Structure formats: C-alpha cells, structure tokens
N, C-alpha and C positions, 0 to 999 in steps of 0.2 A: 738347446735347439730342441724345435718342433716344427712340426710338416703338417698342416691343416688341409683336407679336403673339404672345400667347399659345399659342392654339391650344385656348383651354379655361380655365375659369377654375381647374379643380382644381390647373392647374400654377403657381397664384398664389405659394402660399408660399417654392416651391421657388422659384421665379423672386425671388420679394422677396428671400431668405435671398442669395441670390448678389449681387443688388445691396446688399445691409446690408454685406458681407463685402466687397465692392466701394469701400465709402465713398461709394455713390452714393446722391442724394436722388431720390424718385420720388413720381408721383402716377399713380394707379390711375382708371381707366376702364370698369366692368365691366358685363356685362349686368344688368340688373334682372330676374333670374329666380331658381329654385332653385339652381342650379348659382353664380352669381355670390353672393348671399346667403350660401352656406354659407362660399364662400370667402373673404369678408370676415368672416366667423365664426371663420375658423380662423387666419386672418393675425391679428387682434386678439388670437389667445388666442397666438400664439406673439410676439405683441408687434411686428409688423413693418409694421402697419398701423393707422390711426387712421380714424374718419370724417371728419375735416379731410382724409384725402389721397383720398377716395373721392370719384368722382361715378359714379352709376348712371344706366343708359340709361332712365330712368323714362318713361312715357307715360300719362298718366292715363286715357285710353280702354282701357288692356290693363290686366290682372291681372300680367301679364309683359312683359318687353320686352326687345329686343334691337338693337344699334348699328345693324342694318340699319331697325328700326322708327322712325328719326330720318331714313330718308331720302326723298325724293317718291318713289312708286311709278312716276310717269312716266318718270325717269331712270334706271329699271334695266329698265322695260317692255320696250325695245329686245330686249336682250339674252337675255331670257325669250322674246320671241317668233323669236328667228335660232333660238336653242339647243334651243325646244323646242316651237314653235308653241304655246305659250299665251299670253294676254291677263291679266296679273297685275294687270291696272287695272279688272278687271270682277270681278263675282260669281262664282265663290264662293270669290275671293280676297281679300273684304273682310269676313273673320269677324273678330271681336274677339279676337284671339289673336295670341301674339309672331309675328312675322316668319314664324320657319322651321315651326313648326308651320301655320301660314295658306299657306304653300308648299306644304306636304307635303299639306295639306287640297285645297288647291286642282286643285295636280297629280293625286291620287289620284281626284277629281271627273271631270278631264279624261283620265281612261284611262291617266296616265303615270306611272310609277315613280319616285322622288326617294332614291335609298339616298344615307345619310352622305357618302359619297364624293362627289359630286355637289355635295351641300349643302355642304360645305367647298371642293370646286373654285370653286362659285358664289358663294361669301362672298367668296372670294380674287378673282375676276374683279371682282364690283360695288367692291371695295376699291379694286383698282388703279384703278378709274373713277374714285371719288370723287378720290383723287388727281390725276388728272387735269382734272377738272371740280369741283372743288368748293362753287363759287359756286353750281352748278346742281342738284347733289345734296341737298342738305337742304332738306327737308319745311321751307317756310315757319313754321308753325304748330309746330315743335319746336328755332326757332332759339335760343332762351331758354336752354336747357339747353346747348347746345354753347357757347354765348356766356359763359355761367356756367362751363364750365369751361375756355375758353381765358384768363379773367380769373384763375382760381385757379393755371394754369401759368404765367401773367405775374405773378402776386402770388407763385408760388415761385423763379420766377426772380430778381426784386427781391430778396429776401429773401436768397437766394444769393449772390447780388452784391454787396449790402451787407454781409456778413458777413465777404467777402474781402477787402472793401477796408481793413477795422480792422483 
C-alpha cells in the first residue's frame, strides 16, 4: 500500500493512468473544491475513477473544503505562531471558507503576505506534523469522514486479498 500526494488535483488523471498501467488498485481522497470536483469529472470521463473509489474532504459548514479543514486548528496553531506570528485560532482566521482561503484572508488582515510557495510549504509541513501525531491532528467533529475513508481502504484491501487467494 502506498499514499501519494499529487501536489494538486489537476494531476489526478495522469497519476491514475500510470497506476492503471501498472495494474494498481487505488482509492482517491480529494479536496472538496472546484479543482477536486473537476478532477473527478475528468477521471470519470477517462474511465479511470468512479464515485465508489473517491472520498471528498466534505465539511458541511463550508461550500468548499480541503484536507486541512479536517484538522483541529489548535494542532497547527503553534506552527503559524512560530513561522508568521499569527494566531490561526482567532478571528479573522475563522471565516466560512476553505482552509487556504481562510489562512490567506487572515494573513492579509494581519499584514502578512502568503504566496503560493509558502502555502505549499506550510501544507507539506502540516502534513508531516500529522504523520507524527495523527491522534492529535484530527478535529473531533470531522472524525466520521476520516473513519469512513479508512473503512473504504480496509474494504478495498480485503477485496483485493480475497481475490488473490482464489
């Protein structure tokens, strides 16, 4: 089993076509935003992916959401305090927008620039933090979505394992 960060939903079709050529099975977790939804449409059109193999980072309180929206802001707050001297657990970082838009808005209100390069660096750093302390990272109210994704992965593994035994 392997987890791949694509570095953007626009690379989904290309990545899935490689995996399919290598005869790999896959399950996809996408941000629930314009890019993620478009990537699913393109992958479905290319017959590389179905709804059954896809989970989105849906957060009911946001019209769009990213993986980071599933995390507890208190978990990554020290990172932003150290790197930027901003407090992401306070307004204006509490807007009803997807994570990167909330962070960008809050940073601008704090007089900080947050270019795309920093966004990607920060997302990678937070992802690394999650791998080191996953039990602390997830927002308790978002656990059901992650648990459902885990169940999908476990089901797929069981399906593949039983198919290999016959």
